[in-house]
C-alpha positions in Angstrom: 0.0 0.0 0.0 1.5 3.3 -1.0 1.1 6.4 1.1 0.6 9.9 0.0 2.7 12.8 1.2 1.2 16.3 1.4 3.4 19.0 -0.1 3.3 22.7 0.3 4.6 24.8 -2.4 3.8 28.3 -3.7 1.7 28.9 -6.7 4.8 30.2 -8.5 6.7 26.9 -7.8 3.8 24.8 -8.9 3.4 27.0 -12.1 7.0 26.5 -12.9 6.8 22.7 -12.6 3.5 22.6 -14.5 4.8 24.7 -17.4 8.0 22.6 -17.6 6.0 19.4 -17.7 3.7 20.8 -20.5 6.7 22.1 -22.4 8.5 18.8 -22.2 5.5 16.6 -23.0 3.7 18.8 -25.5 6.0 21.4 -27.1 9.4 19.7 -27.1 8.1 16.1 -27.4 8.5 14.0 -30.5 5.8 15.2 -33.0 4.0 11.9 -33.2 3.7 11.7 -29.4 2.6 15.3 -29.0 0.0 14.9 -31.8 -1.3 11.8 -30.0 -1.7 13.7 -26.8 -3.4 16.5 -28.6 -5.8 14.2 -30.3 -6.7 12.4 -27.1 -7.3 15.6 -25.0 -9.1 17.3 -27.9 -11.5 14.3 -27.8 -12.2 14.9 -24.1 -9.8 12.4 -22.6 -7.4 12.9 -19.8 -3.8 12.0 -20.7 -1.1 11.0 -18.2 2.0 12.9 -19.0 4.8 12.2 -16.5 5.4 11.2 -12.9 7.7 13.4 -11.0 9.7 12.2 -8.0 9.6 14.8 -5.2 12.4 15.7 -2.8 11.0 13.3 -0.2 10.9 10.4 -2.7 7.1 10.6 -3.1 5.7 10.8 -6.6 3.3 13.2 -8.2 1.6 12.2 -11.5 0.8 15.0 -13.9 -2.2 14.6 -16.2 -3.5 16.9 -18.9 -7.0 17.9 -20.0 -8.2 20.4 -22.6 -11.4 22.4 -22.6 -11.7 23.9 -26.1 -15.4 24.7 -26.0 -14.7 28.4 -26.1 -12.1 28.2 -28.9 -13.0 30.3 -31.9 -11.8 29.0 -35.3 -10.5 25.6 -36.2 -8.5 23.9 -33.5 -6.0 21.6 -35.0 -2.6 20.5 -33.7 -0.7 23.5 -35.3 -3.1 26.0 -33.6 -3.0 24.1 -30.3 0.8 24.0 -30.2 1.0 27.7 -31.2 -1.4 28.7 -28.4 0.4 26.5 -25.8 3.7 28.0 -26.9 2.4 31.6 -26.3 1.0 30.6 -22.9 4.3 29.1 -21.8 6.2 32.2 -23.0 3.9 34.4 -21.0 4.3 32.1 -17.9 8.1 32.1 -18.4 8.2 36.0 -18.6 6.0 36.2 -15.5 8.1 33.9 -13.5 11.4 35.4 -14.7 10.1 38.8 -13.6 9.4 37.3 -10.2 5.9 38.7 -10.2 3.2 37.4 -7.8 1.0 34.9 -9.5 -2.7 35.7 -9.4 -4.8 32.5 -8.9 -8.6 32.1 -9.1 -10.1 29.1 -7.3 -13.6 27.7 -6.8 -12.7 26.9 -3.2 -14.4 23.6 -3.0 -13.3 21.1 -5.6 -9.6 21.8 -5.7 -9.9 23.5 -9.1 -7.9 26.7 -9.7 -6.7 28.7 -12.7 -3.7 31.0 -13.1 -4.8 34.4 -14.2 -2.2 34.6 -17.0 -4.2 34.6 -20.3 -2.4 33.9 -23.6 -4.2 35.8 -26.3 -3.8 34.7 -29.9 -5.5 35.2 -33.2 -6.6 32.2 -35.2 -8.2 32.8 -38.6 -9.3 36.3 -37.6 -10.7 35.1 -34.3 -9.2 36.1 -30.9 -8.7 33.3 -28.3 -7.6 33.3 -24.7 -5.8 30.2 -23.3 -5.3 29.7 -19.5 -3.7 27.0 -17.4 -5.5 25.6 -14.4 -5.2 22.5 -12.3 -7.0 20.2 -9.9 -5.2 18.8 -7.0 -8.1 17.0 -5.3 -6.9 13.5 -6.0 -3.9 12.5 -3.8 -0.7 12.0 -5.8 -2.1 13.5 -9.0 -1.9 17.0 -10.4 -4.4 17.2 -13.2 -3.4 20.2 -15.4 -6.1 21.8 -17.5 -5.6 23.9 -20.5 -8.8 25.9 -21.2 -9.9 28.4 -23.7 -12.0 31.3 -22.4 -14.0 34.1 -24.0 -11.2 36.4 -24.9 -13.2 39.6 -24.5 -12.9 39.4 -20.7 -9.1 39.7 -21.0 -8.8 42.4 -23.6 -6.9 45.6 -22.8 -5.1 47.8 -25.2 -1.7 46.9 -23.8 -2.0 43.1 -23.8 -3.8 43.0 -27.2 -0.9 44.7 -28.9 1.8 42.7 -27.2 0.3 39.2 -27.3 -1.7 39.2 -30.6 1.0 41.0 -32.6 3.8 39.2 -30.9 5.8 42.3 -30.0 
């Protein structure tokens, strides 16, 4: 019988680990494997990505889900990878600048989302991708990439920077 160890880490630490896992398993993975993950999560499945050994030798399994119900345009592998790349770049810049991470949570189910929207344009349509997670199941971090209505994140500053790529 395996036991579960409770870990306490900051949102910034968790965001760094989560973005590294997604980068390794989705962006920098062999194309065939990355496309298989995309196809599975686009179909509504949860994919197991990797198990990370923590400092105390306990293990944390990372899973990935995708909610693309709010995506505008045609979501294919190319568009998915481009949106995730933008998200990871924004997360990296945020962490590099050592800024506090704003997190929204529902408080009850263990779901939370990092308030770092990645805005992108796909076929003339504006999309907003955010990273969230659910930590309710012991030993599992279920990461969730979710598209939201982009209008709630639009400001003149972030529209110019993220959509135009400046």
